[in-house]
C-alpha positions as CSV (number, residue, x, y, z in Angstrom):
1,M,89.4,86.6,32.9
2,Q,87.0,83.7,33.3
3,K,84.5,83.3,36.2
4,A,86.6,80.3,37.5
5,E,89.6,82.6,37.8
6,L,87.7,85.1,39.8
7,L,86.4,82.4,42.1
8,T,90.0,81.3,42.6
9,I,91.0,84.8,43.7
10,I,88.1,84.9,46.1
11,E,89.2,81.6,47.6
12,K,92.6,83.0,48.3
13,M,91.3,86.2,49.9
14,S,91.1,86.5,53.7
15,P,87.6,87.3,55.1
16,K,88.8,90.9,55.9
17,E,90.1,91.4,52.4
18,K,86.6,90.3,51.1
19,V,84.9,92.7,53.4
20,D,87.2,95.5,52.2
21,Q,86.0,94.9,48.6
22,L,82.5,95.9,49.8
23,L,83.7,99.3,51.0
24,Q,83.6,102.5,48.9
25,L,85.5,105.5,50.1
26,S,85.7,109.0,48.7
27,A,88.7,110.6,47.1
28,D,89.5,112.4,50.4
29,F,91.1,109.2,51.6
30,Y,93.5,109.0,48.6
31,T,95.2,112.4,48.8
32,D,99.0,112.6,48.7
33,D,99.1,114.3,52.1
34,A,98.6,111.8,54.9
35,E,97.6,114.6,57.3
36,D,94.6,115.4,55.0
37,R,93.3,111.9,55.5
38,T,93.4,112.1,59.3
39,G,89.9,113.7,59.7
40,P,88.1,111.4,57.3
41,M,89.8,108.4,58.9
42,E,88.8,109.4,62.4
43,T,85.2,110.0,61.2
44,L,84.9,106.5,59.8
45,D,87.2,104.9,62.4
46,I,89.3,103.1,59.8
47,N,93.0,102.5,59.3
48,E,95.4,102.8,56.3
49,T,95.1,99.0,55.6
50,T,91.4,99.3,55.1
51,I,91.8,102.4,52.9
52,A,94.4,100.6,50.8
53,N,92.1,97.7,50.2
54,A,88.7,99.4,49.8
55,G,87.1,98.0,46.7
56,T,85.9,101.1,45.0
57,I,86.7,104.8,45.1
58,L,84.2,107.7,44.7
59,G,84.9,111.1,43.2
60,V,88.5,110.9,41.9
61,S,89.1,112.9,38.7
62,G,92.1,113.5,36.5
63,A,93.9,110.8,34.5
64,E,97.3,111.2,36.3
65,K,95.8,111.1,39.7
66,A,93.6,108.1,38.9
67,M,96.6,106.3,37.4
68,G,98.7,107.0,40.5
69,I,96.1,105.8,42.9
70,Q,95.6,102.6,40.8
71,K,99.3,101.9,40.7
72,N,99.6,102.2,44.5
73,Y,96.4,100.2,45.0
74,I,97.6,97.2,43.0
75,E,101.0,97.3,44.5
76,N,99.5,97.1,48.0
77,N,96.9,94.5,47.1
78,S,98.2,91.0,47.7
79,H,95.9,89.6,44.9
80,K,96.6,92.4,42.4
81,I,92.9,93.3,42.3
82,P,92.4,96.7,40.7
83,T,90.2,99.4,42.3
84,M,87.3,101.0,40.4
85,F,86.6,104.7,40.1
86,M,83.0,106.0,40.2
87,A,81.5,109.5,40.1
88,D,78.3,111.5,39.6
89,I,78.5,112.3,35.9
90,I,74.9,113.3,35.6
91,H,74.7,115.5,32.5
92,G,78.2,116.0,31.4
93,F,81.8,115.7,32.8
94,R,83.5,119.0,31.9
95,T,81.4,119.8,28.9
96,I,78.1,120.4,30.7
97,F,74.8,119.5,28.9
98,P,71.3,120.6,30.0
99,I,70.1,119.0,33.2
100,P,68.3,115.6,32.8
101,L,64.8,117.2,33.1
102,A,65.7,119.5,30.2
103,L,67.1,116.5,28.3
104,G,63.7,114.9,28.7
105,C,62.2,117.9,27.0
106,T,64.2,117.2,23.9
107,W,62.0,114.1,23.3
108,S,65.0,112.9,21.4
109,K,66.6,109.6,22.2
110,E,69.4,110.4,19.8
111,A,70.3,113.6,21.7
112,V,70.3,111.9,25.0
113,E,72.4,109.0,23.8
114,E,74.9,111.6,22.3
115,M,75.1,113.4,25.7
116,A,75.8,110.1,27.4
117,S,78.4,109.1,24.9
118,I,80.4,112.4,25.1
119,S,80.1,112.3,28.9
120,A,81.5,108.8,28.9
121,L,84.5,109.8,26.7
122,E,85.4,112.8,28.8
123,S,85.0,110.7,32.0
124,S,87.0,107.7,30.8
125,V,90.0,109.7,29.6
126,S,90.0,111.3,33.0
127,G,90.3,107.9,34.7
128,L,86.7,107.2,35.6
129,H,85.1,103.7,35.1
130,L,81.5,104.2,36.2
131,T,78.9,107.0,36.4
132,F,76.0,107.2,38.8
133,S,73.6,107.8,36.0
134,P,70.9,107.5,34.7
135,M,68.6,108.6,37.5
136,L,65.3,107.1,36.6
137,D,63.0,108.2,39.4
138,L,59.6,109.1,38.0
139,V,58.7,112.6,39.3
140,R,55.4,114.3,39.8
141,D,56.1,116.9,42.6
142,P,58.2,119.9,41.5
143,R,58.8,120.8,45.2
144,W,61.3,117.9,45.2
145,G,64.7,119.4,44.2
146,R,65.8,116.2,42.5
147,V,63.2,116.5,39.7
148,M,66.1,118.2,37.8
149,E,67.9,114.8,37.7
150,S,64.9,112.9,36.2
151,T,63.7,113.0,32.6
152,G,60.1,113.5,33.8
153,E,56.7,112.3,34.9
154,D,55.9,109.6,32.3
155,P,57.0,106.0,32.6
156,Y,57.1,105.4,28.8
157,L,59.2,108.4,28.0
158,N,61.5,107.7,31.0
159,S,62.0,104.2,29.8
160,E,63.0,105.3,26.3
161,F,65.5,107.7,27.7
162,A,66.8,105.0,30.1
163,K,67.8,102.8,27.2
164,A,69.3,105.7,25.3
165,M,71.5,106.7,28.3
166,V,72.7,103.2,29.0
167,T,73.6,102.7,25.4
168,G,75.4,106.0,25.2
169,Y,77.4,105.4,28.4
170,Q,78.3,101.8,27.8
171,G,78.3,101.2,24.1
172,D,78.5,97.6,22.9
173,D,81.5,96.2,24.8
174,L,83.0,97.9,27.8
175,K,86.1,95.7,27.9
176,E,87.0,96.6,24.3
177,D,85.8,100.2,24.1
178,M,87.8,102.3,26.5
179,S,85.8,105.5,25.6
180,K,82.8,104.1,27.5
181,V,82.0,103.8,31.2
182,A,79.6,101.6,33.1
183,A,76.2,103.0,34.0
184,C,74.4,102.8,37.4
185,V,70.6,102.8,37.6
186,K,69.3,104.9,40.5
187,H,67.5,105.2,42.8
188,F,65.9,101.8,43.4
189,A,63.1,102.4,44.0
190,A,60.5,105.2,43.8
191,Y,62.7,107.8,45.4
192,G,60.8,110.4,43.3
193,G,57.6,109.7,45.2
194,A,58.8,111.4,48.4
195,I,55.8,112.6,50.4
196,G,55.5,116.4,50.3
197,G,58.4,116.6,47.8
198,R,60.7,116.6,50.8
199,D,64.1,115.0,50.1
200,Y,64.9,111.7,51.8
201,N,61.2,111.4,52.9
202,T,59.0,108.4,53.2
203,V,57.4,107.0,50.0
204,D,54.0,105.5,50.3
205,V,52.7,104.0,47.0
206,S,50.6,101.0,46.3
207,E,52.4,98.0,44.7
208,T,50.2,98.5,41.6
209,T,51.4,102.1,41.2
210,L,55.0,101.1,42.0
211,R,55.0,98.4,39.3
212,E,53.1,100.3,36.7
213,K,54.5,103.8,37.0
214,Y,57.9,103.6,38.8
215,L,59.6,100.3,38.0
216,P,59.4,100.3,34.2
217,S,62.2,102.8,33.6
218,Y,64.5,101.0,36.0
219,Q,63.8,97.7,34.2
220,A,64.3,99.3,30.8
221,A,67.8,100.3,31.8
222,I,68.6,96.9,33.3
223,D,67.3,95.2,30.1
224,A,69.6,97.5,28.2
225,G,72.6,96.2,30.2
226,A,73.2,98.7,33.0
227,K,76.0,97.3,35.2
228,L,75.2,98.7,38.6
229,V,72.1,99.6,40.7
230,M,72.0,102.1,43.5
231,T,69.6,101.9,46.5
232,A,67.2,104.8,47.3
233,F,67.2,106.7,50.6
234,N,63.5,106.2,51.1
235,T,61.3,103.5,52.6
236,I,58.9,101.4,50.7
237,E,56.1,99.8,52.7
238,G,58.0,101.1,55.8
239,I,61.3,99.3,54.9
240,P,64.3,101.4,53.9
241,A,65.5,100.5,50.4
242,S,69.0,99.5,51.5
243,G,67.5,96.8,53.7
244,N,64.6,95.8,51.5
245,K,65.0,92.2,50.6
246,K,61.7,92.2,48.6
247,L,63.0,95.0,46.3
248,F,66.4,93.7,45.7
249,R,66.2,89.9,46.0
250,D,62.7,89.3,44.7
251,V,62.1,92.1,42.2
252,L,65.6,93.2,41.0
253,R,67.3,89.8,41.0
254,D,64.5,87.3,40.4
255,E,62.1,89.3,38.3
256,F,64.4,91.6,36.5
257,N,67.2,89.1,36.3
258,F,69.8,91.6,37.3
259,K,73.2,90.0,37.8
260,G,75.4,92.9,38.7
261,P,76.3,94.5,42.0
262,V,74.1,96.8,44.1
263,I,75.6,99.9,45.8
264,S,74.1,101.9,48.7
265,D,73.6,105.6,48.3
266,W,75.9,107.8,50.5
267,A,75.7,106.4,54.1
268,A,72.3,104.8,53.4
269,I,73.1,101.6,55.2
270,K,73.9,103.2,58.5
271,E,70.9,105.5,58.1
272,M,68.7,102.5,58.7
273,I,69.3,103.2,62.3
274,N,67.7,106.6,61.9
275,H,64.8,105.0,60.1
276,G,64.2,102.9,63.2
277,V,64.5,99.5,61.6
278,A,68.1,98.8,62.9
279,A,69.1,99.1,66.5
280,D,72.8,99.6,65.6
281,E,75.4,99.3,62.9
282,K,75.6,95.5,63.2
283,E,71.9,95.2,62.6
284,A,72.1,97.6,59.7
285,A,74.9,95.5,58.2
286,R,72.8,92.3,58.6
287,L,69.7,93.9,56.9
288,A,71.8,95.2,54.0
289,I,73.7,92.1,53.2
290,E,70.6,90.0,53.5
291,A,68.8,92.4,51.1
292,G,71.7,92.0,48.6
293,V,73.5,95.3,48.9
294,D,77.1,94.6,47.7
295,I,78.9,97.9,48.1
296,E,78.6,100.2,51.1
297,M,79.2,103.9,50.3
298,M,80.9,106.0,52.9
299,T,79.9,104.2,56.1
300,T,81.5,101.2,57.7
301,C,78.8,98.9,59.0
302,Y,80.2,96.0,56.9
303,D,83.8,96.8,57.7
304,K,83.1,96.7,61.5
305,H,80.5,94.0,61.7
306,L,80.3,91.5,58.8
307,L,83.1,89.3,60.2
308,E,81.2,89.2,63.5
309,L,78.0,88.1,61.7
310,I,80.0,85.4,59.9
311,D,81.3,84.1,63.2
312,E,77.7,83.8,64.4
313,D,76.3,82.2,61.3
314,P,78.3,80.8,58.3
315,K,75.5,81.8,55.9
316,Y,76.9,85.4,55.9
317,M,80.1,84.1,54.4
318,D,78.1,82.8,51.5
319,L,76.4,86.2,51.1
320,L,79.8,87.9,51.4
321,D,81.3,85.7,48.7
322,E,78.4,86.4,46.4
323,A,78.9,90.2,46.9
324,V,82.6,90.0,46.2
325,L,82.1,87.9,43.1
326,R,79.6,90.5,41.7
327,I,82.1,93.3,42.3
328,L,85.0,91.4,40.7
329,E,82.8,90.5,37.7
330,L,82.1,94.2,37.2
331,K,85.8,95.0,37.3
332,N,86.3,92.2,34.9
333,D,83.6,93.5,32.6
334,L,85.4,96.8,32.4
335,G,88.7,95.0,31.6
336,L,90.4,96.3,34.7
337,F,92.3,93.0,35.4
338,E,94.0,93.2,32.0
339,N,94.2,97.0,31.9
340,P,93.9,98.6,35.3
341,Y,94.5,102.1,33.8
342,R,91.7,101.6,31.2
343,G,90.8,104.7,29.4
344,A,92.9,107.1,31.5
345,D,95.1,109.2,29.1
346,P,96.6,112.5,30.2
347,V,97.4,113.5,26.6
348,K,94.0,112.6,25.2
349,E,92.4,114.2,28.3
350,K,93.7,117.6,27.1
351,E,92.4,117.0,23.6
352,V,88.9,115.9,24.2
353,I,87.8,117.7,27.4
354,L,85.6,120.6,26.4
355,S,86.6,120.3,22.8
356,A,85.0,122.4,20.1
357,S,83.0,119.4,18.8
358,H,81.7,118.7,22.4
359,R,80.7,122.3,22.8
360,E,78.9,122.2,19.6
361,S,77.0,119.1,20.7
362,A,76.2,120.7,24.0
363,R,74.8,123.8,22.2
364,K,72.6,121.8,19.8
365,I,71.2,119.6,22.6
366,A,70.5,122.7,24.7
367,E,68.6,124.2,21.8
368,K,66.5,121.0,21.5
369,S,65.8,121.1,25.3
370,M,64.4,124.6,25.6
371,V,60.6,125.0,25.7
372,L,58.8,128.1,24.4
373,L,56.0,128.5,26.8
374,E,54.5,131.8,25.6
375,N,54.8,133.9,22.5
376,N,52.4,136.7,21.5
377,G,54.3,137.2,18.2
378,I,57.3,139.0,19.6
379,L,59.6,136.0,18.8
380,P,61.8,135.5,16.9
381,L,63.6,138.8,17.3
382,S,65.4,140.7,14.5
383,Q,69.1,141.2,14.9
384,E,68.4,144.9,14.3
385,T,66.0,145.1,17.3
386,A,67.1,147.3,20.2
387,I,67.3,144.9,23.1
388,A,68.1,145.4,26.8
389,L,69.2,142.4,28.8
390,V,68.7,142.6,32.5
391,G,68.1,140.3,35.4
392,P,70.2,138.1,37.8
393,K,70.8,135.3,35.3
394,A,72.0,137.7,32.5
395,T,75.8,137.7,33.1
396,T,76.4,134.8,35.4
397,G,78.0,131.5,34.5
398,D,75.6,129.8,36.8
399,L,73.8,128.0,34.0
400,M,74.9,124.5,34.6
401,G,72.9,123.1,37.5
402,A,73.6,121.4,40.8
403,W,75.3,118.2,39.4
404,S,77.9,119.9,37.2
405,W,80.7,118.5,39.3
406,Q,83.6,119.3,37.0
407,G,82.0,122.3,35.2
408,K,83.4,125.7,35.6
409,F,81.5,129.0,35.6
410,D,84.2,130.8,33.6
411,E,83.9,128.3,30.8
412,V,80.1,128.9,30.4
413,V,78.8,131.0,27.6
414,T,76.6,133.4,29.5
415,I,73.3,134.8,28.1
416,A,74.9,138.2,27.8
417,K,77.7,136.8,25.7
418,G,75.3,134.8,23.6
419,L,72.9,137.7,22.8
420,S,75.7,140.2,22.3
421,A,77.4,138.0,19.8
422,K,74.2,137.5,17.8
423,G,72.3,140.8,18.1
424,K,73.6,144.1,16.6
425,N,71.9,146.3,19.2
426,V,72.1,144.6,22.6
427,T,72.6,146.5,25.8
428,V,73.5,144.6,28.9
429,A,72.7,146.1,32.3
430,S,75.9,147.3,33.9
431,V,74.6,146.9,37.4
432,E,74.5,143.2,38.2
433,S,71.1,142.1,39.7
434,D,70.9,139.8,42.7
435,L,68.7,136.7,42.8
436,F,67.0,137.8,46.0
437,E,67.4,141.5,46.4
438,N,67.0,144.5,44.0
439,T,69.2,147.5,44.7
440,T,68.0,151.0,43.9
441,E,70.7,151.2,41.3
442,S,69.8,147.9,39.6
443,L,66.1,148.8,39.5
444,E,66.7,152.3,38.2
445,E,69.0,151.0,35.4
446,A,66.5,148.3,34.4
447,K,63.7,150.9,34.1
448,Q,65.8,153.3,32.1
449,L,66.8,150.5,29.7
450,A,63.2,149.5,29.4
451,K,62.4,153.1,28.3
452,E,65.2,153.2,25.8
453,N,64.9,149.8,24.0
454,E,62.2,148.1,21.9
455,V,62.5,144.8,23.9
456,V,63.6,143.8,27.4
457,V,64.9,140.3,27.8
458,L,64.6,139.5,31.5
459,A,66.9,136.6,32.6
460,L,65.4,135.1,35.7
461,G,65.4,131.9,37.7
462,E,67.1,129.9,40.4
463,A,70.7,129.6,41.6
464,D,72.2,126.1,41.1
465,W,71.9,125.3,44.8
466,M,68.1,125.9,44.7
467,S,67.4,122.6,42.9
468,G,69.1,119.2,43.1
469,E,69.7,117.0,46.2
470,A,68.5,118.5,49.5
471,A,66.9,121.4,47.7
472,S,63.2,120.9,48.2
473,R,61.1,124.1,48.1
474,S,57.6,124.6,49.4
475,D,57.3,127.8,47.4
476,I,58.0,127.2,43.8
477,R,57.5,130.8,42.6
478,L,60.4,133.0,41.4
479,P,62.0,134.9,44.3
480,Q,59.9,138.0,45.2
481,S,62.7,140.3,44.1
482,Q,62.6,138.9,40.6
483,I,58.8,139.3,40.5
484,D,59.2,142.9,41.6
485,L,61.8,143.4,38.9
486,F,59.4,142.0,36.3
487,N,56.6,144.2,37.4
488,E,58.7,147.4,37.4
489,V,60.0,146.6,33.9
490,R,56.6,145.4,32.6
491,A,55.0,148.7,33.5
492,I,57.4,150.6,31.3
493,A,58.7,148.3,28.6
494,K,57.1,148.0,25.2
495,K,57.8,144.2,25.1
496,V,59.2,141.8,27.7
497,I,60.6,138.4,27.1
498,V,61.5,136.2,30.1
499,V,64.2,133.6,29.8
500,L,64.0,131.2,32.7
501,I,67.0,129.4,34.2
502,N,65.8,126.8,36.7
503,G,65.8,123.2,37.7
504,R,62.1,122.5,38.3
505,P,58.7,123.5,37.0
506,L,57.7,126.7,38.6
507,D,54.5,128.6,39.4
508,L,54.8,131.3,36.7
509,T,51.5,133.2,37.5
510,A,53.3,136.3,38.5
511,I,55.0,136.7,35.1
512,S,52.1,135.6,33.0
513,E,51.9,139.0,31.4
514,A,55.2,138.5,29.6
515,D,55.1,138.8,25.8
516,G,57.3,135.7,25.6
517,I,58.6,133.0,28.0
518,L,61.4,130.7,27.1
519,E,62.1,127.9,29.5
520,A,65.8,127.4,29.1
521,W,66.3,125.2,32.3
522,F,70.0,125.0,33.4
523,P,71.2,124.6,29.8
524,G,74.9,124.0,30.4
525,T,78.2,125.2,29.1
526,E,76.8,126.5,25.8
527,G,73.6,127.9,27.3
528,G,74.0,131.5,26.2
529,N,74.6,130.6,22.6
530,A,71.6,128.3,22.6
531,V,69.3,131.0,24.1
532,A,70.5,133.5,21.5
533,N,69.9,131.1,18.6
534,I,66.3,130.6,19.7
535,L,65.5,134.2,20.5
536,F,66.8,135.4,17.2
537,G,65.2,132.6,15.2
538,D,68.3,130.8,14.0
539,V,66.7,127.7,15.7
540,N,63.0,127.1,15.8
541,P,62.3,125.8,19.4
542,S,61.2,122.2,19.4
543,G,61.3,121.3,23.1
544,R,58.3,119.8,24.7
545,L,57.7,119.5,28.5
546,S,58.4,116.2,30.1
547,M,57.0,117.4,33.4
548,S,53.8,119.5,33.9
549,F,53.9,123.1,35.2
550,P,51.2,123.8,37.9
551,E,49.0,126.8,38.1
552,N,50.2,127.0,41.7
553,V,51.8,124.9,44.3
554,G,48.4,123.9,45.8
555,Q,47.7,121.7,42.8
556,V,50.9,119.6,43.3
557,P,51.3,116.9,42.4
558,V,49.7,117.7,39.1
559,Y,50.4,115.3,36.2
560,Y,48.7,114.4,32.9
561,N,48.0,110.6,33.3
562,T,45.6,110.8,36.1
563,E,42.8,108.3,36.7
564,N,39.2,109.3,36.5
565,T,37.1,109.7,39.7
566,G,33.6,108.7,40.5
567,R,32.6,112.4,40.2
568,P,34.8,113.6,37.3
569,Y,35.2,117.3,36.9
570,E,34.6,117.2,33.2
571,S,31.1,115.7,33.7
572,A,29.8,118.9,35.3
573,P,32.5,121.6,35.7
574,D,30.0,124.1,37.1
575,E,28.7,121.8,39.8
576,K,30.2,121.8,43.3
577,Y,30.1,118.1,44.1
578,V,32.7,117.0,41.6
579,S,36.4,116.4,42.0
580,K,37.8,119.9,41.7
581,Y,39.3,122.9,43.5
582,L,37.1,125.9,44.3
583,D,39.9,128.3,43.6
584,V,42.0,126.9,40.8
585,S,41.7,124.6,37.8
586,N,42.3,120.9,38.0
587,Y,44.7,121.2,35.1
588,A,48.4,122.1,34.8
589,K,49.3,125.6,33.5
590,Y,51.5,124.0,30.9
591,P,50.8,120.3,30.5
592,F,53.1,117.3,29.7
593,G,54.1,117.4,26.1
594,Y,53.5,121.1,25.6
595,G,55.7,123.5,23.8
596,L,55.4,126.2,21.1
597,S,57.4,126.8,18.0
598,F,57.5,129.6,15.5
599,A,55.5,127.5,13.1
600,K,51.8,126.5,13.1
601,V,51.2,122.9,12.5
602,A,47.8,121.5,12.0
603,Y,46.8,117.8,12.6
604,E,44.5,116.6,9.9
605,G,42.8,113.2,10.1
606,I,43.6,110.0,11.9
607,A,43.3,106.5,10.6
608,L,44.1,103.0,11.9
609,N,45.2,100.2,9.6
610,K,42.9,98.0,11.6
611,E,40.2,99.0,14.1
612,T,39.4,95.6,15.4
613,I,42.1,93.1,16.5
614,D,42.0,89.6,17.8
615,S,45.4,89.2,19.5
616,S,47.6,91.2,21.8
617,D,50.5,90.1,19.6
618,E,49.4,92.5,16.9
619,T,50.7,95.9,16.0
620,V,48.4,98.8,14.9
621,E,49.6,101.5,12.5
622,V,48.2,104.9,13.4
623,T,48.4,107.5,10.5
624,V,47.9,111.2,10.7
625,T,48.6,114.1,8.4
626,L,50.6,117.1,9.5
627,H,50.3,120.5,7.7
628,N,52.8,123.2,8.4
629,Q,50.7,126.3,7.9
630,S,53.6,128.7,8.1
631,E,56.7,129.6,6.2
632,E,59.0,128.4,9.1
633,T,60.8,125.1,8.9
634,T,60.1,123.2,12.1
635,I,60.4,120.0,14.1
636,E,57.0,118.7,15.3
637,T,56.9,116.1,18.1
638,V,53.8,113.9,17.3
639,Q,52.5,112.2,20.4
640,L,50.4,109.1,20.6
641,Y,48.2,108.4,23.7
642,V,45.7,105.7,24.6
643,R,42.9,105.2,27.0
644,D,41.6,101.9,28.1
645,L,37.9,102.6,28.6
646,V,37.2,99.7,31.0
647,G,39.8,97.8,33.1
648,K,40.1,95.6,36.1
649,T,41.5,98.7,37.9
650,A,40.8,102.4,37.2
651,R,42.8,103.3,34.1
652,P,44.4,106.7,33.4
653,L,42.5,109.1,31.1
654,K,45.5,109.0,28.8
655,E,48.9,107.3,28.6
656,L,51.7,108.1,26.3
657,K,52.5,105.0,24.1
658,G,54.5,106.5,21.3
659,F,56.0,109.6,19.7
660,T,58.1,110.7,16.7
661,Q,59.8,113.9,15.7
662,V,59.0,115.1,12.1
663,A,60.8,117.8,10.2
664,L,58.5,120.0,8.2
665,A,59.4,122.6,5.6
666,G,57.4,125.7,5.3
667,N,53.8,124.9,4.1
668,E,54.7,121.2,3.8
669,R,52.0,118.6,4.3
670,K,53.3,115.2,5.4
671,E,51.6,111.9,6.3
672,I,53.3,110.1,9.2
673,T,52.7,106.7,10.8
674,L,53.2,105.6,14.4
675,S,53.2,102.0,15.4
676,L,51.3,100.8,18.5
677,A,52.2,97.4,19.8
678,V,49.0,96.0,21.4
679,K,51.1,94.3,24.1
680,D,51.9,97.9,25.3
681,L,48.3,98.3,26.3
682,A,49.0,95.8,29.2
683,Y,48.7,97.1,32.7
684,V,49.1,95.7,36.3
685,H,46.0,93.7,37.4
686,P,44.9,93.3,41.0
687,D,46.9,90.0,41.2
688,L,50.0,92.1,40.1
689,T,50.3,90.4,36.7
690,W,50.6,92.3,33.5
691,S,48.1,91.6,30.7
692,V,45.9,93.2,28.1
693,D,42.1,93.1,28.5
694,P,39.6,92.8,25.6
695,G,37.6,95.9,25.1
696,E,37.6,99.4,23.6
697,F,40.6,101.7,23.6
698,H,40.7,105.3,22.5
699,I,43.7,106.1,20.3
700,M,44.6,109.8,20.4
701,V,47.2,111.8,18.6
702,G,48.2,115.4,19.0
703,P,51.0,117.9,19.9
704,N,50.7,117.5,23.6
705,S,48.8,115.6,26.3
706,R,45.9,118.2,26.4
707,E,45.3,118.9,22.7
708,L,44.2,115.5,21.5
709,D,41.4,116.2,19.1
710,L,42.2,113.2,16.8
711,V,40.6,110.1,18.3
712,K,39.9,106.7,17.0
713,T,38.4,103.6,18.8
714,L,40.3,100.4,18.7
715,V,38.5,97.2,19.7
716,L,40.4,94.2,21.1
717,K,38.3,91.0,20.9
């Protein structure tokens, strides 16, 4: 359908029909039982006509149900406009992949794109058209529960994953490829900067920081073609995102050239009343439509008050028409006018959902995402080793994380199943441990098993509800009962390996005496098999942290790309009057980019193909030699960082500007080259423009953000 045809439809629509296109309602309103709709209808004070014409629907799943709703919708719509089904498919539909923070730890764009592609296929055959993903909020504070939805603390890495996810979800042509779904960029903007790590809280960042650290990943996804943008819950400069004209008109539309619709987060337009910037729903509707928010999710400020605003000032009709056009253009991009049942296929749904190939992909990606934090030589384990598996995460299917909407516990491979299938001498504790309380029976059995076996694998961590939305925590240690369990077992056991299931970086001081620590995150449907393959050495761990782990919560936020101070700690670490704590290091316990493997890889030599350059249009080739000094085959993630020694504003001590993953056979030596585009050395100047300054830059290469012993100086004239 051409734009002119869409405009013709809009011309024929009544003002109320246009307003209805801006409303998104949840699946509760589309049940077969009218009585079940009564409560939701009373809550929002809407009638059946509004429900029948609401432009988009949230949270419907199942091909037959989606097709039935679409059929009724079109039959009752006088202009035969199809509805559009959206949902939170964050890291898998029914086949659940590792949480996004774990996906970030793969450092693999290919793995992330594959996850998105499989998620799109399972979603589309089930009747969905759009996913509220990727979440691209840069995160620095592990107290915030939603760090589990982000790929980490670095703008460059997040931007690379943003492009990969959009490509995986959307493919090349949404209208032609029914196995794909539209992607939604969220949350615009800087939701991850919530003060105190408390969800929905105020964000207070300078515009320089906003533009340099937070906005790049959103823009990368938009440049990759993402079709929808969601507003954040927070304020920026005191203005809630859903009413922030500067963010959405000036930055998103004018600067980023985004042409698609904008959707509020759940009830975010009405919440402007709570923020204190709108006196009532009418004022909230005015602020949102002027800011350019096209779809109102689950409140009815538009439904009740837009027509009133139009009566008072005709300019609001123009804004309404703009919003309707953007919504219809998205439906058209999806091919819904020609094929309103696009993708939905009850037969194919049974074939592809949780298929063997999807499970295999989930397992392999889970293996790539796990980070080996500690290993005193205990890993990998022999299949002959006598192993006891205990702990509250040993036998549970709670390995998927907070956003596994369609995932099912009984379809998850537990850690107990994974280890028992791989090891020949694995004993699983018969008394199930609780996350928050040790019974006498569970403790006694754990200690007895510790005496009887060569190795104890302790499966510890969080429940799925302990991270994610509305799951902020001021204490990011393991629950005390789990620490007690560790101490009791550690006092008896010959060797103790901790497997962590969690959705955020934790303070791991209390278990630092473990012989091995594997950060498995919430690994998804195939989590148990992935854990077993790493512990027994079938897979050499290659995950690297995409978010730093603090020594303790008092350091938070702690992140690698900090700026220097006037009294830097490194200049005189034993002096008092430098920037430091008296009781803990300045540094993360496990820094960004960190992760161990079963191999030992040495970095030998660094060279630049040119050490002096004349133009910011040039590219510099950075060459290093890797030497695998072990017999183990491994994947090494080589990381390239830069430091601008003198800038117009204080520059970070290091910034990631490139990475590559290299396969190394045992004892292999390999020369690798990374490309650094000089334009990527640009930063935001005091006048808010991006540019590169002449001067000296340190070019650093290493296995993580702390171990950067290979350094060369690049001079830009």
